[in-house]
N, C-alpha and C positions, 0 to 999 in steps of 0.2 A: 247494779255493779258500781262500786266506788271508782271515781276517776282520780288517778294520782296527779297531784299538782307539785311541780318542781319549784318549791318556794325559794330555794337558793338561786336557781336560774332566773326566776322572775325578779328577785331582788337585784341581781346583777344587771339584768336587762334594764330595769328602771333607773338604777344608778348610772348606767352607761349613757343615758339620754343627756346627762350633763356634759358629756365629752364628745359624743359622736359627731356633732356638727362643726367642731373645730373652732368655735368662737372663744372658748376658754383658752385655747392655744394662742389666739391672736391677742387676747387681753394680757396674758402672761408675757408674750413677746414685747408688748408695750411696757409692761412693768420692768422687765430686764433692761430695755432700752433706756428708760428713765433712770434706773439705778446706775447704768453705765455712764450716763452724762453727769450725774451727781458725783460719782466716784472720780471721773476724769477731772472734774473741777477741784474737788477737795483734796485729792491725792497728788495733784500736780503742783510744782513750785509756783507757777504763775497764779494758779487758783488760790493757793494758800496766801501768797503775798497780797493779792487783791482783797481777800477776806480779812486779813489782819489789818491792812491799811484802813479798810472801811470800818472795821471794829474800833480802831483807835480814833479816827476822825469823827465818826458818828455812831457811837455805841448803841444807842437806843434804836435808831432806824435800822441798823444792820441786824440787830437781834430780832426785831419784828419781821424783817424781810426773811430771815432764816426760818423762823417759825412758820411764816406764811408759805414758804417754799415747801416745807414738809407737809403742811396742811393741804396745799394744792396737790401734792403727790397722792395723798390719801383720798382726796375728793375725786381726782381723776380716775384712780383705780376702782373705787367703789361706784363712781358714777358710770363707768364703763360696764360694770357688772349689772347695774340696774337697766341700762340700755339694752344689754344682751338679753336679759330676762323678758323685757317688754317685746323685743323683736321676736323672740321665740314664741311667746304666747300669741302674738298677732299673726305670725307668718309660718314659722317652722312647726309649731306644735298646734296649729289651728285644727280643731276637730279631734284632737287626741286627748282631751282632758287637761287637767291642771297638775303640774308636778312642782314640788318644792324641793330644791336640791338640799342635800345635807350640809350642815355648817362645816363639818370636817370630813373630807373625802378619804383621808389617809388614816388608817387605824394606828393604835399606839405601838404595835409591834414594828410597823414600817418606820414610824418616827424614831423609835429606839434604835433600829438598825441603821438608819441614816445618820443619827447622832454618833453612834459608835464608829461608823465609817469615817465621819468627819474628824473625830478625835484621833483615830489611828493614823489617818493620812496627815493630819496637821502635825502630830507629834513626830512622826517619821520624817516629814518634810523639814520641820524645824531642826531636827538633829542633822539631817544630811546637807541641807542647803543654808539654813540660817546660821547654823553653828560655825561654819567656816568664815562667813563674812556677815556678821549681824548688822542688818540695816533694814530700813523700811521697805525697800524694793523687794528684797528676798522674803521678808515676812509676808508682804502682801501677795506675792506669787504663791506662796504656800497656802495662805488662807483662801485665795481664789480657787486654787486647784482642789482643795479639800471641799469647799462649798459646792463646786461644780460636780465632783464625783458623788457627794451626798445627795445632791439634787437629782443626779442621774439614777441613783438607787431608788429614790422615791418614784420617779416616773416609770422606771422599768417594773417595779413592784406593782404600781397602780395598773399599768398595762397588762401585767400577767393576771392580776386578780379580777379585772373587769373584762379581760379578753379584748383589749384595744391594742391592736398590733403596732400601730404607729408609735405608741408611747414606749414600747420596748426598744424600738429603733432610736427614738429621740433620747431616751435615757442612756442607752449604751454608747451611741455616737457622741453626743454632747458631753457625757460624763468623762469618757476617755480623752476627748479633745481638751477638756478642762484640766485633766490630770497632766497633760503635756505642758502646762504653763510653768511648772516648777523649775525646770532647767533653763527656761528661756531668759536670756540676758536683757530683760526689759524693766522699765521703771514700774513703780507701784501703780501710777495712773494708767499706764499702758496695760498692765496685767489685769486690772479691774475692767478696763474697756474691752479687752479681748474676751474676758470671761462673759461679759454681757452680750457681746456680739455673737459669740458661739451659741448662747442660749436663745437670744432673740431670733437669729436666723433659723435655728433648728425648729423652734416653735412656730415661726412665721410660715416656713415651708410646709410643715405638718398641718397647720391650721388652714392654710389656703387650699391645700389638696382636699382636706376633709370637708371644708365649707362648700367647695365647688361640687363635690359628690352629693352633699346634702341638698343643695339647690336643684341639682339634676333629679334627685329622687322626688323632691316636692313638685317639680314641674310634671314629672311622669304621673304623679298621683292626681294632679289637677286636670290632666289631659283626658 
């Protein structure tokens, strides 16, 4: 008698291994925090003044420092991913075989939907808020709100497809909170900082809860 194998469910279960321990959430929380700090510096008057002065007084050194800053950002994010994979293989996935995560976890339809949401929200926001008082602050609030909602769509869709419930909550809550940035009377730097705080805290909370649960499961398995 042939045994039916649910290939779709098995694939979903394997892909879910990349997200079930919460370490990806913690890594992405770090990325959003770093983006927030960079945005706070480059979108604030004091940050831009400092950068322009440094560029005028020492152009070459400032350019090298700027390139090094973005290189450091890339190294930190990819380095964190490598550390996560090593920790998983040595501790969390010990005895479970080897898994190689997909390079792209979000399919093209989800990416297209998120892009469409960003465009619709950005255009509507620019018409409603930027059109009355065109300035950098209003524009950045619109861009941050659109980016936050589009990111929320990605997380919600990913959670639905992989049956990771916490991603539905993260996507819905953080996405709607980001949308609330549009009418806030805050500066461009503050808008970007609030956007990064919303996503950093949401992913940090979700990641910590998932990671603690994973550690508890590992300890029970070793007992």
